N, C-alpha and C positions, 0 to 999 in steps of 0.2 A: 803557665795558665790550668786552674779551675775550671772543670767544665760541671752545670752544673747548680743548682742553690747550695748556699752554705746553710751550716744547721740554722747560724743566728737567723738569717733571711727570714730561711723560716719558718719561725721563732716568732718571728715578727708580726706577715701575714698569718697563720693561724691565731695569733690573737687578737685580729684586727679582724676577722674573718668569722671570731665567735663575739667578737660587741658585736658584731654587724649582724648577724641573726638573731642574738637576743635582744639588741632593739629593734628588727624588724616582727620579732613575735608579739614584743611589749607593746608597741606602735597597735599593730593591729586589733591587740586587747582594750587597748587605751581609744581606739577610731569606735569600736564596735559602744565602747562604753558611752560616749560623747553621744552617740548618737539614737542609741539607748536613753538617754537623759533626755535631750529634747524633744524627742517622743513623749515622756511623762510631763515635762514642762506644759504639753500641746492638750493634755486630760487636767493640768492642774494639782499633777501628783507634787506638791513639789518636793518633798522631805524625801521620795525613789528619785528625784532628778537630782536634789544635791547631794544625796549617795553616788548614786552614778558616776556625774560629775565629778567630783571629789577620787572619784574611782581612777578616771583619766587623769586630774591631774598626778593623782601619787602613782599612774606607769608612766606617765609623763618625766618624772625623776628619776623613775626605773632606768631609761631611756642616757638620759644626761648622766648618770651613774658609771653604765654599762659602758660608754665613752670616754671614759673619764678620763681615760688611759691614751685612748687614742682620737683627738680632738679635729684632724683632719676629715673626721667622718662626721662631723658635726651639720657639715654642708648636706648629709644622702637628703635624700628627699625622703624618707622617711620617720626625719624629724620634724621636717615643716609640716608634713601633713598629721602627726603626731598633735604639733605645737598651735594648729589651723584649726582641728576640730576640737580643743579646748577651749582655743577664743572663743571662735562661734557658740559652741555650748555654754561658756561664762555669760558672755553680752547677752545672750541669747535669755539667759534666764533674768537679766538684771532688770532689762525691757519689760518681760510677762511679769516681774515685781516690781513693778514700778522703785527699781534703786539706781544707784549711778552707776552708767558704764563703766566698769573697770580699766583703766591702760595698760598695755603690753604690760610693767614694772609690774603693776599689781600682781599682776599673771604671770611674772616671772616666764614670760616667752621673746621672740626676736623680734622687732616690730616688722617686718614683711609676712610671716604665718599672722600676725596680728593682723595686719590688714587682711587677708583676706580671709580672716573668721569673720573682721565688721563688714565687708562687703558676703558673705554666704548667710550672715546673720540677717542679710535683710528677705532672704526668700524666705525662713521663718517667722517674720514679723511680717512678709507680705497673706501666709499664711493663717497669721493670728488676725490678720485685720478683716479678710474672708468669712471668718469666724463672729467678729464682731458686727459684719452689718448682715449677718444672717440672724443673728440675734436684734437685731435694728437698734446695734450701741453704737448712734451716728457720732458723739461725739471722741469716745474712744477712741473708736475706727478713726477719726482726723486727727485726735493725736499721735496716732501710729504713726501716722499717712508723714505726719509732718516729721519725727525722728528717723523716719529710714530718708527722708528729702538730706536732712543733715548731715548723713550716713554717708551718702553718693557723695554731698561738696566736700566732707576731710579726703576720701579718695581721692576724687579728683587731682586734691592737691599735691597728692603724693605721685608728681608727676617727674619719672626719673625713667632708665630705659630699662625694657622689660629684663634684659639679663640680668639685672640691680634687682628688681623688685617679682620677678617670677611670674611674668605672666598677668601682674596688677593690673592693665589697661584691661584688660580683658573680662575680668573678674569684678572691674566698675562697670563699664559696659552693661554687662548682662543686669545686673544691680538698677541703673537708670532705666533699663527698658521695664523694671521688676515694680520702680514704681512709676514709672507713669501707665502703665495696664490696671496698677492698683490706684491711681487717680482717678482715670479713666470707671473705674467698677463704682471709685464711693461716690463719684458726682452725676453716675448714673442713677444710684440709690439713692442719691440723698432729691435730682427731679422724681422718684420715683413716688417717695413717701412727699413732696409736698401735691402731686396731684391724689396721692389718696386724700391728703389733710384736706383740698377744694370741694373733693366731691363730698367727704362729711359732712363738709361747712352750707351746703348748699339747701 
């Protein structure tokens, strides 16, 4: 009977460890690029945003390449997080530029991180809506709130165990609460605007 790891087992585990470390490094860079891309979207710096989000997508592909020989690592949180951030960034970009929201197939990501990205995009949409309210762009803010509502409705239909969806229910609940707060903010602004209009007309 042998003791210790065989050379073959050690080689397999070494390869998995190297792939995991490479994926983690790329994931951090992908997440940073997505976050910076979203910040650029809020500044309406469309060209910078597109370049950063494209970088995130490229790094996501690098992660897939790093794990290609080790498919058992594809369920690792590092893959989910990078895919989620990429989905959130591309969805936010589509909303802000009045484009069609891409599907998970369009983005080449798994449905679970896609749905999480869809839910987290609601937070970016709320921030955008508050900016619109400050600029008194009420019609645009109302349209954005409707899109947020539609996203929450989609998420609510994904009624599967948390073990399958990586805790999607919590993301859905947070998104729903953001929509309700946004609805309240919009209603208050509309009422204030009507009061100002009444005072001007007296």
